[in-house]
Residue, then its C-alpha position, 0 to 999 in steps of 0.5 A: m459521455l460517462r461511458k466513454i470516459h471510463k473507457i478511455l480510462g480504462l484502457a487508459l488505467g489498465g497497465y498500471m492498474l495491473l501493476m500495483a494489484a500484482t506489486g500490491t498484493i506481492l507486498a502483502f505478504e512478504s513478511a510470512v514469506f520470509r518467516i518461512a523462507f526464514d524459519l524466523q523464530q517466535p516470539a521475537p525479544v524484546m530490543s531498547a533504544s540503546q541497543a538498535a542505535a548500537f548495532g546500527g553505528s556498528l554498521e555502515n551506511v544506516r539508514a533505520v535500525l526496525t526492533p523484531s516483532a512477532e509479525v517479523p521476528a528479526v532485526k530489520v536495516y535500512f541502508t542509504n544506498a542498498a536493499p535493507r536486510l535482515y539480522n538475527a533476532e539474538t546474535l544479530a547475525e545476517i541473515r543468509d538469505p542464497l535467494g534474494l529475496q529481500t532483494l526483491f521484495h525490496t524491488v517490487f516494493d520499489l517499483h510499486t511506489e515509484l516505478l524504480l523513477g524514486e521521486t519522479g516515478e512516485t510522482i508520476i504513480g501520484f497522478l495516475a492514482l488520481a485518473a484511475l479515481g475517475l474509473v471509481i467514480t464513473a463504474p457506480f453510474l455506469g453498473y446502473r444505466w448499462r444494468r437496467s438497458v440490458v435486454a437479457q434474451s440475446v447475451p453475447a460473448s461481449v455482454q457476459q464479459r461486461r457483467k462479469h466486469l460489473r460484477i467483478g467491480l462491484v465487489v472490490l470498489p471499497v476496496l479500490a476507493i480506500s487503496l487509491v485514497t490512502g496511497l493519493g495521502m502517502t504519495f502527496h504526504t505533504q499535503a495530505k497533512s496539511w489539508l487533513p487537520v483543516i478538513l476534518p473536524q477538531l474533535p477532542a483527543r486523549a490527553a498525551g500520554a506520560a509513559i508511552v517510551t517506558e511502556a510502549p515498545l521500540r518500534l523503529v530507530v532513525f538516524r539521521e545526518g548532524k542531529p539526534a537519531y529519534v525513535r518511533f515506539k507502538q502502543p496500543g491502539e496504534w495501527h501503524p505497524n511500526g507506530r507512529s508516537k516518537a522521541d529523539y533519542d539523547g543516545r545515553g538512555g534518555f527521550e526527548n519531545v515526546e509526542d503521543a499518536l494517540a494524542a494528536p489531532l483528528g485529522m493526525r491520526v486520519y493520515n496515521s492511519l492511511y499506511p495500514l490502511h491501504s497495505g493491509r499492515m494491520d493487527g490481523q490478517l482480515m485486511r493483508i486477506m482483504v488487499a490480497v483476493s481485492g489485488a486478484g479481483i483489480v487483476s480481474l477487472a482490468y482483462l475482462g474490460l480489456a476483453s469486452a472492448v477487445g471484442r465489440w470493436t471486431a464485432k463492430g469490425k465483423a459487421v462493418a466488413s459484414q456489409r462491405a461485402h453485401q454491398n460488393g456481392 
């Protein structure tokens, strides 16, 4: 029964898994591609909230301004009706992009997160990820049972492919599980924010830091219609590349309603770690390399699983044809 469930899910979700693995691997190297293609120089200059807010206010249809960092030493502006664009961190001139790389990566991101279908696509991806968890859950049991049942004397090609499928699966299974669970948490973010603080124990957090707005680097200014903008800071110890500590910006250099992400309850701290774990965008390149390797592994996994199924169907078809020929002969 488990084998049938695994096979049906694998065949049904093969295209989804390939798409997520390919687009996720591409997105893992977005920053590196931008640094090379646009010759972005480090170190990145520091940008204050007033500077970022003033620059965002000088442009039309701006949703948010991301300040320069070591990862991308340029100002990134998010628009409500267009792909994000990069601006020189010192001159604030728009960076020329003759190859359309920024639009390309923005399209890949939308494809990865919502299948280019907006909120409907995001919901579809969420339910596909739930189904893919069935593959992850059944895989270890099937692998154990299959290895015990295989006799290593006569090994047809389909069995060799299943062996490779099993071995690669065992390697990428932990990263795939993390990717699916974190992706689900971000897709169904409202439910995750509500459930995680209830499910996880209420461990004591550190006291809120009062000096966040003066000591932590500013990462993001988000504009809201009819409301003051809010800003996000990245403190040492925060995994999220854009930080999760935030405050309301009064437009005159002052901040109100400061929230320290490191002092949040455990459930919220776990929620804040979903994106960096999913994308590999943590300090250092190790997680990013792991995401890329696991993406290549998932592509191989889907191919070998499909090849094994086709091989078994072909072998059964030949056996039936041979039996009929023997009976007719």
